[in-house]
The first five atom37 places (N, CA, C, CB, O) and aatype in JSON, in Angstrom:
{
  "aatype": [12, 10, 10, 15, 15, 10, 15, 1, 0, 0, 10, 1, 1, 15, 0, 15, 10, 3, 9, 10, 4, 15, 1, 2, 15, 2, 10, 8, 11, 19, 10, 13, 15, 16, 16, 16, 10, 11, 3, 15, 18, 3, 2, 9, 10, 19, 6, 16, 16, 7, 0, 5, 0, 2, 19, 7, 10, 9, 1, 10, 2, 1, 14, 11, 0, 10, 2, 0, 10, 15, 3, 0, 10, 13, 0, 3, 10, 10, 8, 0, 0, 16, 16, 10, 3, 11, 3, 14, 2, 9, 7, 4, 10, 9, 19, 16, 7, 15, 6, 11, 0, 13, 0, 0, 7, 0, 3, 9, 15, 6, 12, 11, 3, 1, 16, 13, 3, 13, 16, 18, 5, 19, 15, 4, 4, 6, 16],
  "atom_mask": [
    [1, 1, 1, 1, 1],
    [1, 1, 1, 1, 1],
    [1, 1, 1, 1, 1],
    [1, 1, 1, 1, 1],
    [1, 1, 1, 1, 1],
    [1, 1, 1, 1, 1],
    [1, 1, 1, 1, 1],
    [1, 1, 1, 1, 1],
    [1, 1, 1, 1, 1],
    [1, 1, 1, 1, 1],
    [1, 1, 1, 1, 1],
    [1, 1, 1, 1, 1],
    [1, 1, 1, 1, 1],
    [1, 1, 1, 1, 1],
    [1, 1, 1, 1, 1],
    [1, 1, 1, 1, 1],
    [1, 1, 1, 1, 1],
    [1, 1, 1, 1, 1],
    [1, 1, 1, 1, 1],
    [1, 1, 1, 1, 1],
    [1, 1, 1, 1, 1],
    [1, 1, 1, 1, 1],
    [1, 1, 1, 1, 1],
    [1, 1, 1, 1, 1],
    [1, 1, 1, 1, 1],
    [1, 1, 1, 1, 1],
    [1, 1, 1, 1, 1],
    [1, 1, 1, 1, 1],
    [1, 1, 1, 1, 1],
    [1, 1, 1, 1, 1],
    [1, 1, 1, 1, 1],
    [1, 1, 1, 1, 1],
    [1, 1, 1, 1, 1],
    [1, 1, 1, 1, 1],
    [1, 1, 1, 1, 1],
    [1, 1, 1, 1, 1],
    [1, 1, 1, 1, 1],
    [1, 1, 1, 1, 1],
    [1, 1, 1, 1, 1],
    [1, 1, 1, 1, 1],
    [1, 1, 1, 1, 1],
    [1, 1, 1, 1, 1],
    [1, 1, 1, 1, 1],
    [1, 1, 1, 1, 1],
    [1, 1, 1, 1, 1],
    [1, 1, 1, 1, 1],
    [1, 1, 1, 1, 1],
    [1, 1, 1, 1, 1],
    [1, 1, 1, 1, 1],
    [1, 1, 1, 0, 1],
    [1, 1, 1, 1, 1],
    [1, 1, 1, 1, 1],
    [1, 1, 1, 1, 1],
    [1, 1, 1, 1, 1],
    [1, 1, 1, 1, 1],
    [1, 1, 1, 0, 1],
    [1, 1, 1, 1, 1],
    [1, 1, 1, 1, 1],
    [1, 1, 1, 1, 1],
    [1, 1, 1, 1, 1],
    [1, 1, 1, 1, 1],
    [1, 1, 1, 1, 1],
    [1, 1, 1, 1, 1],
    [1, 1, 1, 1, 1],
    [1, 1, 1, 1, 1],
    [1, 1, 1, 1, 1],
    [1, 1, 1, 1, 1],
    [1, 1, 1, 1, 1],
    [1, 1, 1, 1, 1],
    [1, 1, 1, 1, 1],
    [1, 1, 1, 1, 1],
    [1, 1, 1, 1, 1],
    [1, 1, 1, 1, 1],
    [1, 1, 1, 1, 1],
    [1, 1, 1, 1, 1],
    [1, 1, 1, 1, 1],
    [1, 1, 1, 1, 1],
    [1, 1, 1, 1, 1],
    [1, 1, 1, 1, 1],
    [1, 1, 1, 1, 1],
    [1, 1, 1, 1, 1],
    [1, 1, 1, 1, 1],
    [1, 1, 1, 1, 1],
    [1, 1, 1, 1, 1],
    [1, 1, 1, 1, 1],
    [1, 1, 1, 1, 1],
    [1, 1, 1, 1, 1],
    [1, 1, 1, 1, 1],
    [1, 1, 1, 1, 1],
    [1, 1, 1, 1, 1],
    [1, 1, 1, 0, 1],
    [1, 1, 1, 1, 1],
    [1, 1, 1, 1, 1],
    [1, 1, 1, 1, 1],
    [1, 1, 1, 1, 1],
    [1, 1, 1, 1, 1],
    [1, 1, 1, 0, 1],
    [1, 1, 1, 1, 1],
    [1, 1, 1, 1, 1],
    [1, 1, 1, 1, 1],
    [1, 1, 1, 1, 1],
    [1, 1, 1, 1, 1],
    [1, 1, 1, 1, 1],
    [1, 1, 1, 1, 1],
    [1, 1, 1, 0, 1],
    [1, 1, 1, 1, 1],
    [1, 1, 1, 1, 1],
    [1, 1, 1, 1, 1],
    [1, 1, 1, 1, 1],
    [1, 1, 1, 1, 1],
    [1, 1, 1, 1, 1],
    [1, 1, 1, 1, 1],
    [1, 1, 1, 1, 1],
    [1, 1, 1, 1, 1],
    [1, 1, 1, 1, 1],
    [1, 1, 1, 1, 1],
    [1, 1, 1, 1, 1],
    [1, 1, 1, 1, 1],
    [1, 1, 1, 1, 1],
    [1, 1, 1, 1, 1],
    [1, 1, 1, 1, 1],
    [1, 1, 1, 1, 1],
    [1, 1, 1, 1, 1],
    [1, 1, 1, 1, 1],
    [1, 1, 1, 1, 1],
    [1, 1, 1, 1, 1],
    [1, 1, 1, 1, 1]
  ],
  "atom_positions": [
    [[13.04, 5.94, 25.08], [13.3, 4.53, 23.69], [14.72, 4.79, 23.05], [11.95, 4.64, 22.06], [15.7, 5.48, 22.78]],
    [[14.1, 3.81, 23.03], [15.87, 3.09, 22.8], [16.69, 3.89, 21.49], [15.76, 0.99, 22.21], [17.81, 4.4, 21.44]],
    [[15.45, 3.75, 20.29], [15.73, 4.77, 19.22], [15.61, 5.93, 18.99], [15.37, 4.6, 18.47], [15.81, 6.4, 17.87]],
    [[15.32, 6.48, 19.79], [14.72, 8.02, 19.89], [15.61, 8.58, 18.99], [14.73, 8.85, 21.42], [15.28, 9.03, 17.89]],
    [[17.0, 8.57, 19.56], [17.78, 9.68, 18.92], [18.24, 9.16, 17.29], [19.22, 10.01, 19.98], [18.28, 9.92, 16.31]],
    [[18.57, 7.71, 17.29], [18.51, 6.89, 15.9], [17.09, 7.44, 14.86], [18.28, 5.01, 16.39], [17.34, 7.99, 13.78]],
    [[16.06, 7.28, 15.17], [15.1, 7.64, 14.9], [14.86, 9.24, 14.27], [14.57, 7.28, 15.92], [14.5, 9.5, 13.12]],
    [[15.14, 10.22, 15.34], [15.69, 11.38, 14.91], [16.52, 11.65, 13.51], [16.44, 11.66, 15.9], [16.29, 12.09, 12.38]],
    [[17.57, 11.15, 14.25], [18.4, 11.6, 12.6], [18.48, 10.5, 11.65], [20.14, 12.07, 12.74], [19.3, 10.5, 10.73]],
    [[17.64, 9.57, 11.86], [17.42, 8.81, 10.19], [15.95, 10.57, 9.87], [16.24, 6.04, 10.3], [15.97, 11.34, 8.91]],
    [[15.22, 10.58, 10.76], [13.95, 11.0, 10.05], [14.61, 12.5, 9.78], [12.32, 10.89, 11.06], [14.03, 13.11, 8.87]],
    [[15.67, 13.2, 10.38], [16.04, 14.56, 9.94], [16.77, 14.17, 8.66], [16.97, 15.46, 11.04], [16.56, 14.82, 7.64]],
    [[17.75, 13.0, 8.68], [18.48, 12.76, 7.07], [17.25, 12.48, 5.71], [19.64, 11.03, 7.18], [17.27, 12.92, 4.56]],
    [[16.19, 11.56, 6.41], [15.48, 11.43, 5.56], [13.72, 12.47, 5.23], [15.5, 10.06, 5.82], [12.57, 12.15, 4.92]],
    [[14.31, 13.53, 5.47], [13.1, 14.63, 5.58], [11.94, 14.24, 4.3], [13.84, 16.44, 5.32], [10.74, 14.45, 4.42]],
    [[12.54, 13.7, 3.2], [12.47, 13.64, 1.83], [11.26, 12.54, 1.49], [13.96, 13.25, 1.22], [10.46, 12.53, 0.56]],
    [[11.52, 11.17, 3.13], [10.58, 10.09, 2.97], [9.45, 11.26, 4.06], [11.23, 8.12, 3.65], [8.69, 10.35, 4.4]],
    [[9.1, 12.01, 4.49], [8.23, 12.73, 5.1], [7.34, 13.32, 4.15], [8.82, 13.63, 5.89], [6.17, 13.65, 4.34]],
    [[8.07, 13.43, 3.04], [7.76, 14.26, 2.13], [6.71, 13.07, 1.35], [9.15, 14.96, 1.32], [5.5, 12.85, 1.43]],
    [[7.3, 12.73, 0.93], [7.2, 10.97, 0.34], [5.59, 10.47, 1.14], [9.01, 9.64, 1.18], [4.51, 10.08, 0.69]],
    [[6.07, 10.68, 2.34], [4.64, 9.52, 3.21], [3.21, 10.99, 3.59], [5.59, 8.46, 5.68], [2.18, 10.71, 4.2]],
    [[3.53, 12.4, 3.07], [2.73, 13.25, 2.95], [1.69, 13.03, 1.3], [3.68, 14.54, 3.15], [0.54, 13.31, 0.95]],
    [[2.66, 12.52, 0.82], [1.93, 12.45, -0.42], [1.07, 11.35, -0.41], [2.78, 12.38, -1.55], [-0.01, 11.53, -0.97]],
    [[1.41, 9.62, 0.4], [1.23, 8.67, 0.5], [0.83, 8.16, 1.6], [1.92, 8.32, 0.14], [1.66, 7.57, 2.29]],
    [[-0.24, 8.23, 1.95], [-0.98, 7.9, 3.26], [-0.91, 6.2, 3.45], [-2.72, 8.5, 3.15], [-1.06, 5.51, 4.46]],
    [[-0.67, 5.93, 2.4], [-0.4, 4.24, 2.73], [0.92, 3.63, 3.2], [-0.61, 3.43, 1.47], [1.01, 2.7, 4.0]],
    [[2.16, 4.39, 2.48], [3.56, 4.66, 2.93], [3.9, 4.93, 4.33], [4.02, 5.74, 2.27], [4.91, 4.52, 4.9]],
    [[2.65, 5.89, 5.02], [2.76, 6.42, 6.2], [1.97, 5.1, 7.65], [1.91, 8.06, 5.93], [2.18, 5.0, 8.86]],
    [[1.26, 4.5, 6.89], [0.28, 3.26, 7.92], [1.63, 2.86, 7.63], [-1.45, 2.12, 7.47], [2.42, 3.06, 8.55]],
    [[2.04, 2.42, 6.7], [3.12, 0.82, 6.65], [4.61, 1.22, 7.68], [3.86, 0.38, 4.42], [5.37, 0.34, 8.07]],
    [[4.82, 2.78, 7.99], [5.84, 3.09, 8.25], [6.24, 2.82, 9.65], [5.9, 4.19, 7.88], [7.09, 2.19, 10.28]],
    [[4.9, 3.86, 9.89], [4.58, 3.77, 11.7], [3.64, 3.61, 12.67], [4.79, 4.62, 12.22], [3.6, 4.03, 13.83]],
    [[2.56, 2.64, 11.73], [1.38, 1.8, 12.54], [1.36, 0.77, 12.71], [0.33, 1.77, 12.21], [0.38, 0.25, 13.24]],
    [[2.84, -0.17, 12.18], [2.84, -1.63, 12.18], [3.93, -1.92, 13.49], [3.39, -2.31, 10.54], [5.0, -1.52, 13.96]],
    [[2.9, -2.87, 13.72], [3.66, -3.8, 15.18], [4.51, -4.97, 15.07], [2.58, -4.46, 16.12], [5.06, -5.55, 16.01]],
    [[4.59, -5.36, 13.36], [5.15, -7.04, 13.3], [6.24, -6.44, 12.25], [3.83, -8.62, 12.56], [5.95, -5.57, 11.43]],
    [[7.41, -6.96, 12.36], [8.62, -7.03, 11.3], [8.21, -7.68, 10.27], [9.88, -7.7, 11.72], [7.5, -8.68, 10.41]],
    [[8.6, -7.18, 8.98], [8.51, -8.17, 7.62], [9.0, -9.38, 7.59], [9.12, -7.7, 6.53], [9.63, -9.8, 8.55]],
    [[8.79, -10.18, 6.4], [9.08, -11.61, 6.39], [10.6, -11.41, 6.16], [8.21, -12.56, 5.21], [11.53, -12.06, 6.64]],
    [[10.65, -10.13, 5.09], [12.24, -9.94, 4.61], [11.77, -8.44, 3.67], [13.07, -11.64, 3.39], [10.77, -8.02, 3.09]],
    [[13.45, -7.88, 4.02], [13.24, -6.41, 3.36], [13.61, -6.67, 2.34], [13.91, -5.16, 3.82], [13.97, -7.79, 2.01]],
    [[13.57, -5.47, 1.47], [15.16, -5.36, 0.32], [15.91, -4.83, 0.66], [15.29, -4.78, -0.95], [16.9, -5.01, -0.05]],
    [[16.03, -4.29, 1.3], [17.64, -3.46, 1.75], [18.05, -3.38, 2.89], [17.8, -2.07, 1.5], [19.1, -2.77, 3.13]],
    [[17.31, -3.99, 3.89], [18.13, -4.84, 4.92], [18.0, -6.03, 5.15], [18.07, -4.5, 6.02], [17.32, -6.71, 4.38]],
    [[18.69, -6.64, 6.4], [18.6, -8.06, 7.17], [18.49, -7.82, 8.19], [19.57, -9.01, 7.16], [19.24, -6.99, 8.7]],
    [[17.81, -8.26, 8.69], [16.88, -8.3, 10.28], [17.03, -9.56, 11.42], [15.13, -8.4, 9.88], [16.48, -10.62, 11.11]],
    [[17.43, -9.52, 12.15], [17.32, -10.83, 13.01], [17.79, -10.18, 14.57], [18.51, -12.25, 12.35], [18.42, -9.2, 14.96]],
    [[16.93, -11.6, 15.32], [17.11, -11.18, 16.9], [18.44, -12.23, 17.53], [15.36, -11.53, 17.91], [18.52, -13.43, 17.25]],
    [[19.29, -11.59, 18.29], [20.15, -12.51, 18.91], [20.37, -12.29, 20.58], [21.51, -12.39, 18.13], [19.81, -11.9, 21.6]],
    [[21.46, -12.79, 20.1], [21.48, -12.82, 21.62], [21.08, -14.31, 22.51], [0.0, 0.0, 0.0], [20.37, -15.11, 21.91]],
    [[21.66, -14.73, 24.26], [21.33, -15.53, 25.05], [19.66, -15.89, 24.69], [21.73, -14.96, 26.4], [19.09, -16.92, 24.35]],
    [[19.11, -14.17, 25.0], [17.81, -14.28, 25.41], [17.17, -13.94, 24.49], [17.45, -13.68, 26.44], [15.96, -13.73, 24.64]],
    [[17.98, -13.73, 22.95], [17.12, -13.23, 21.75], [16.28, -12.24, 22.09], [16.29, -14.25, 21.13], [15.05, -12.17, 21.99]],
    [[17.5, -11.07, 22.73], [17.01, -9.65, 23.44], [17.68, -8.5, 22.4], [17.71, -9.43, 25.29], [17.55, -7.28, 22.41]],
    [[18.46, -9.38, 21.48], [19.46, -7.66, 20.49], [18.59, -7.95, 19.77], [21.38, -7.45, 19.6], [18.24, -9.11, 19.53]],
    [[18.13, -7.01, 19.36], [17.88, -7.05, 17.58], [19.18, -6.27, 16.41], [0.0, 0.0, 0.0], [19.79, -5.23, 16.15]],
    [[19.02, -7.48, 16.08], [20.12, -6.52, 14.31], [20.16, -6.58, 13.01], [21.51, -6.74, 14.06], [20.14, -7.58, 12.3]],
    [[20.21, -5.46, 12.72], [19.79, -4.78, 11.83], [21.31, -4.53, 10.73], [19.03, -3.47, 12.6], [22.25, -3.88, 11.19]],
    [[21.37, -5.03, 9.46], [22.61, -5.23, 8.34], [21.95, -4.57, 7.22], [23.11, -6.94, 7.91], [21.02, -4.96, 6.51]],
    [[22.9, -3.04, 7.2], [21.76, -2.5, 5.73], [23.07, -3.55, 5.03], [21.53, -0.05, 4.98], [24.24, -3.82, 5.3]],
    [[21.8, -4.01, 3.76], [22.48, -4.99, 2.87], [21.85, -4.34, 1.25], [21.95, -6.86, 3.34], [20.87, -4.67, 0.58]],
    [[22.82, -3.37, 1.05], [23.04, -3.23, -0.33], [24.27, -3.09, -1.26], [22.47, -2.34, -0.53], [24.74, -2.07, -1.78]],
    [[24.74, -4.59, -1.35], [26.32, -4.51, -1.49], [26.74, -4.23, -3.11], [27.04, -6.08, -0.93], [27.96, -4.31, -3.26]],
    [[26.18, -3.99, -4.04], [26.28, -3.27, -5.17], [26.54, -2.25, -5.18], [25.53, -3.23, -5.74], [27.41, -1.84, -5.95]],
    [[25.97, -1.55, -4.44], [25.87, 0.48, -3.87], [27.02, 0.52, -2.85], [24.0, 1.17, -2.72], [27.57, 1.59, -2.59]],
    [[27.34, -0.42, -2.38], [28.13, -0.15, -1.4], [27.15, 0.47, 0.09], [29.23, 0.93, -2.09], [27.69, 1.21, 0.91]],
    [[26.04, 0.13, 0.2], [24.68, 0.5, 1.24], [24.54, 1.85, 1.07], [24.83, 0.21, 2.95], [24.52, 2.51, 2.11]],
    [[24.42, 2.53, -0.14], [24.71, 3.85, -0.28], [22.71, 4.17, 0.35], [25.45, 4.39, -2.29], [21.83, 3.33, 0.16]],
    [[22.52, 5.3, 0.91], [21.5, 5.45, 1.51], [20.47, 6.36, 0.8], [21.87, 5.82, 2.68], [20.5, 7.51, 0.35]],
    [[19.54, 5.4, 0.9], [18.1, 5.78, -0.55], [17.21, 5.48, 0.19], [17.85, 4.78, -2.24], [17.38, 4.86, 1.24]],
    [[15.61, 6.06, -0.44], [14.89, 6.47, 0.38], [14.25, 4.67, 0.99], [13.81, 7.72, -0.39], [13.83, 4.28, 2.08]],
    [[14.43, 4.13, -0.05], [13.61, 2.8, -0.05], [14.75, 2.11, 1.41], [13.64, 1.72, -2.06], [14.21, 1.2, 2.03]],
    [[15.96, 2.43, 1.84], [16.76, 1.76, 2.45], [16.33, 2.31, 3.64], [18.11, 1.79, 2.07], [15.87, 1.64, 4.56]],
    [[16.49, 3.62, 3.66], [15.77, 4.56, 5.12], [14.4, 4.14, 5.45], [15.57, 6.35, 4.84], [14.06, 4.2, 6.63]],
    [[13.26, 3.57, 4.23], [12.09, 3.37, 4.56], [11.82, 1.81, 5.0], [11.31, 3.84, 3.47], [10.7, 1.42, 5.33]],
    [[12.86, 1.06, 4.97], [13.07, -0.56, 5.7], [13.91, -0.02, 7.08], [14.25, -1.97, 4.5], [13.79, -0.66, 8.13]],
    [[14.4, 0.65, 7.04], [15.18, 0.7, 8.44], [14.18, 1.04, 9.59], [16.41, 1.89, 8.44], [13.95, 0.54, 10.7]],
    [[13.58, 2.29, 8.76], [13.07, 3.09, 10.04], [11.95, 1.73, 10.71], [12.05, 4.91, 9.47], [11.91, 1.3, 11.86]],
    [[10.84, 1.17, 9.09], [10.27, 0.59, 9.31], [10.73, -0.87, 10.54], [9.92, 0.58, 8.13], [9.87, -1.36, 11.27]],
    [[12.05, -1.31, 10.55], [12.64, -2.52, 11.3], [13.09, -1.94, 12.9], [14.13, -3.15, 10.34], [13.06, -2.56, 13.96]],
    [[13.52, -0.5, 12.62], [13.78, -0.45, 14.31], [13.18, 0.41, 14.78], [15.07, -0.22, 14.88], [13.72, 1.09, 15.64]],
    [[11.67, 0.71, 14.32], [10.73, 1.22, 15.07], [10.06, -0.14, 15.57], [9.82, 2.25, 14.29], [10.06, -0.67, 16.69]],
    [[9.6, -0.44, 14.6], [9.23, -2.43, 15.21], [9.7, -2.89, 16.27], [9.83, -3.71, 14.35], [9.01, -3.22, 17.23]],
    [[11.71, -3.01, 16.15], [11.99, -3.58, 17.06], [11.88, -2.51, 18.74], [13.33, -4.15, 16.53], [12.07, -2.79, 19.92]],
    [[11.4, -1.03, 17.89], [11.52, -0.32, 19.73], [10.67, -0.82, 20.26], [11.29, 1.32, 20.17], [10.82, -1.14, 21.44]],
    [[9.29, -1.13, 19.49], [7.65, -1.22, 20.37], [7.93, -2.42, 20.94], [5.97, -1.31, 19.4], [6.99, -2.8, 21.64]],
    [[9.18, -3.43, 20.91], [9.17, -5.28, 21.24], [9.22, -5.06, 22.74], [10.8, -6.46, 20.58], [10.21, -4.33, 22.86]],
    [[8.86, -5.21, 23.61], [9.07, -5.62, 25.14], [10.33, -5.96, 25.46], [8.29, -6.74, 25.57], [11.01, -5.47, 26.35]],
    [[10.75, -7.18, 24.41], [11.72, -8.22, 24.5], [12.78, -7.86, 24.44], [11.68, -9.1, 23.75], [13.72, -8.33, 25.07]],
    [[12.84, -6.54, 23.31], [14.62, -6.39, 22.52], [15.23, -4.85, 23.63], [14.5, -5.71, 19.92], [15.13, -3.63, 23.52]],
    [[15.63, -5.48, 24.28], [16.95, -4.52, 25.15], [17.81, -3.46, 24.46], [0.0, 0.0, 0.0], [18.1, -2.38, 24.97]],
    [[18.19, -3.89, 23.23], [19.43, -3.46, 22.46], [19.1, -3.18, 21.32], [20.46, -4.34, 22.36], [17.96, -3.62, 21.21]],
    [[19.48, -2.6, 20.15], [19.94, -2.89, 18.73], [21.03, -2.05, 18.34], [18.85, -2.71, 17.73], [21.47, -1.0, 18.81]],
    [[21.28, -2.56, 17.64], [22.57, -2.77, 16.42], [22.54, -2.31, 14.89], [22.8, -4.31, 16.21], [22.47, -3.17, 14.01]],
    [[22.57, -1.6, 14.73], [22.46, -1.04, 13.05], [24.05, -1.39, 12.57], [22.03, 1.04, 12.85], [24.93, -0.62, 12.96]],
    [[24.34, -2.31, 11.88], [25.84, -2.49, 10.67], [25.59, -2.31, 9.64], [26.6, -3.76, 10.41], [24.53, -2.06, 9.08]],
    [[27.0, -2.49, 9.16], [26.85, -2.89, 7.82], [27.68, -3.87, 7.35], [0.0, 0.0, 0.0], [27.78, -4.89, 8.04]],
    [[28.51, -3.75, 5.99], [28.61, -4.72, 5.52], [31.08, -4.78, 5.97], [27.59, -4.55, 3.61], [31.85, -4.04, 6.57]],
    [[31.22, -5.95, 5.27], [32.55, -6.18, 5.43], [33.4, -5.07, 4.87], [32.87, -7.43, 4.86], [34.58, -4.82, 5.14]],
    [[32.42, -4.32, 3.85], [33.26, -3.33, 2.53], [33.1, -2.17, 3.24], [32.51, -3.17, 0.74], [34.01, -1.47, 3.7]],
    [[31.98, -1.99, 3.32], [31.12, -0.35, 3.94], [29.78, -0.3, 4.92], [30.43, 0.55, 2.51], [28.61, -0.6, 4.67]],
    [[30.39, 0.16, 6.06], [29.02, 0.6, 6.75], [27.83, 1.1, 5.31], [29.47, 2.21, 8.02], [27.2, 0.5, 4.44]],
    [[27.97, 2.26, 5.64], [27.09, 3.05, 3.94], [28.65, 4.21, 3.23], [24.92, 4.79, 4.67], [29.66, 4.79, 3.63]],
    [[28.07, 4.02, 2.28], [28.81, 4.7, 1.05], [28.26, 6.27, 1.37], [28.28, 3.98, -0.7], [29.1, 7.17, 1.38]],
    [[27.03, 6.52, 1.59], [26.92, 7.94, 1.67], [25.53, 7.77, 1.04], [0.0, 0.0, 0.0], [24.88, 6.72, 0.97]],
    [[25.1, 9.27, 0.5], [24.19, 8.91, -0.32], [24.06, 8.76, -1.31], [23.61, 9.25, -0.3], [24.95, 8.89, -2.15]],
    [[22.63, 8.36, -1.58], [22.89, 7.25, -2.84], [22.29, 8.25, -4.05], [21.84, 5.46, -2.67], [21.09, 8.53, -4.13]],
    [[23.46, 8.8, -5.08], [23.53, 9.59, -5.69], [22.95, 9.8, -7.02], [24.42, 9.66, -5.59], [22.7, 10.84, -7.63]],
    [[22.74, 8.03, -7.46], [21.97, 7.75, -8.46], [19.87, 7.9, -8.18], [22.62, 6.15, -8.76], [18.92, 7.81, -8.96]],
    [[19.93, 8.05, -7.27], [18.63, 8.58, -6.91], [18.5, 9.88, -6.43], [18.09, 7.83, -6.01], [17.43, 10.34, -6.03]],
    [[19.68, 10.56, -6.46], [19.46, 12.09, -6.05], [18.88, 13.12, -7.32], [21.02, 12.71, -5.52], [17.95, 13.92, -7.44]],
    [[20.17, 12.51, -8.32], [20.29, 13.13, -9.38], [18.97, 13.84, -10.26], [20.96, 12.22, -10.03], [18.95, 14.9, -10.89]],
    [[17.93, 12.86, -10.03], [16.38, 13.45, -10.78], [15.52, 14.06, -10.02], [15.44, 12.39, -11.37], [14.29, 14.09, -10.13]],
    [[16.49, 14.76, -8.89], [14.97, 15.74, -7.83], [15.94, 17.5, -8.68], [15.15, 15.5, -4.65], [16.89, 18.03, -9.26]],
    [[14.68, 17.58, -8.06], [14.53, 19.32, -8.2], [15.6, 19.62, -7.08], [12.69, 20.15, -7.77], [16.11, 18.91, -6.21]],
    [[15.79, 21.41, -7.59], [16.36, 21.86, -6.52], [15.28, 22.13, -5.45], [17.16, 22.99, -6.86], [15.32, 21.7, -4.3]],
    [[14.42, 22.79, -5.91], [13.12, 23.32, -4.7], [13.09, 21.59, -4.03], [10.97, 24.06, -5.7], [13.79, 21.59, -3.01]],
    [[12.69, 20.62, -4.22], [12.48, 19.45, -3.61], [14.09, 19.1, -2.65], [12.02, 18.3, -4.9], [14.05, 18.37, -1.66]],
    [[15.35, 19.71, -3.12], [15.8, 19.19, -2.42], [16.69, 20.23, -1.16], [16.38, 18.31, -3.24], [17.46, 20.01, -0.22]],
    [[15.9, 21.66, -1.92], [16.52, 22.61, -0.65], [15.34, 22.1, 0.37], [16.57, 24.68, -0.93], [15.67, 21.9, 1.54]],
    [[14.09, 21.89, -0.01], [13.02, 21.31, 0.97], [13.26, 19.8, 2.01], [11.76, 21.01, -0.07], [12.67, 19.42, 3.02]],
    [[14.15, 19.35, 1.4], [14.85, 18.71, 2.9], [15.77, 18.77, 3.02], [14.84, 17.56, 3.31], [16.2, 17.7, 3.47]],
    [[16.77, 19.74, 2.84], [18.42, 19.95, 3.72], [17.46, 21.07, 4.51], [20.38, 20.71, 2.6], [17.87, 21.39, 5.62]],
    [[16.34, 21.66, 4.09], [16.45, 22.62, 5.22], [14.96, 22.08, 6.34], [16.34, 24.49, 4.45], [14.22, 22.8, 7.0]],
    [[14.96, 20.73, 6.19], [13.94, 19.98, 7.37], [14.73, 19.41, 8.38], [12.98, 18.7, 6.81], [14.36, 19.04, 9.49]],
    [[16.33, 19.37, 7.7], [17.61, 18.69, 8.22], [17.93, 19.39, 9.11], [18.72, 18.5, 7.38], [18.97, 18.87, 9.54]],
    [[17.56, 20.92, 10.15], [18.43, 21.64, 10.66], [17.67, 20.93, 12.14], [18.52, 23.41, 10.19], [18.09, 21.23, 13.26]]
  ]
}
């Protein structure tokens, strides 16, 4: 699989997404049982490119936050990457940021309201 290491790393980083999925089965279905890309995403731009349209290009797109890594961005990224990985016509996947930043790191504004227990549970899942 093209994305096995990317998917594992993204899943480890966003273990909170697993927790959210366990609380919301519809989110789990949307992320992991889809076979088509969405028409548009809130936090990423997706296109296929290359001479044979066999390259998937995912660009992080949260310019005001310098592409800070939020749960919503990870959900979009995992959905698009999983969908492109299932496409037999895609031979390569590129994940990129903007000219200013690939990603600023964790979205602190999203983390500030999380409890210690939630954060500890997520960090324990990353090992």
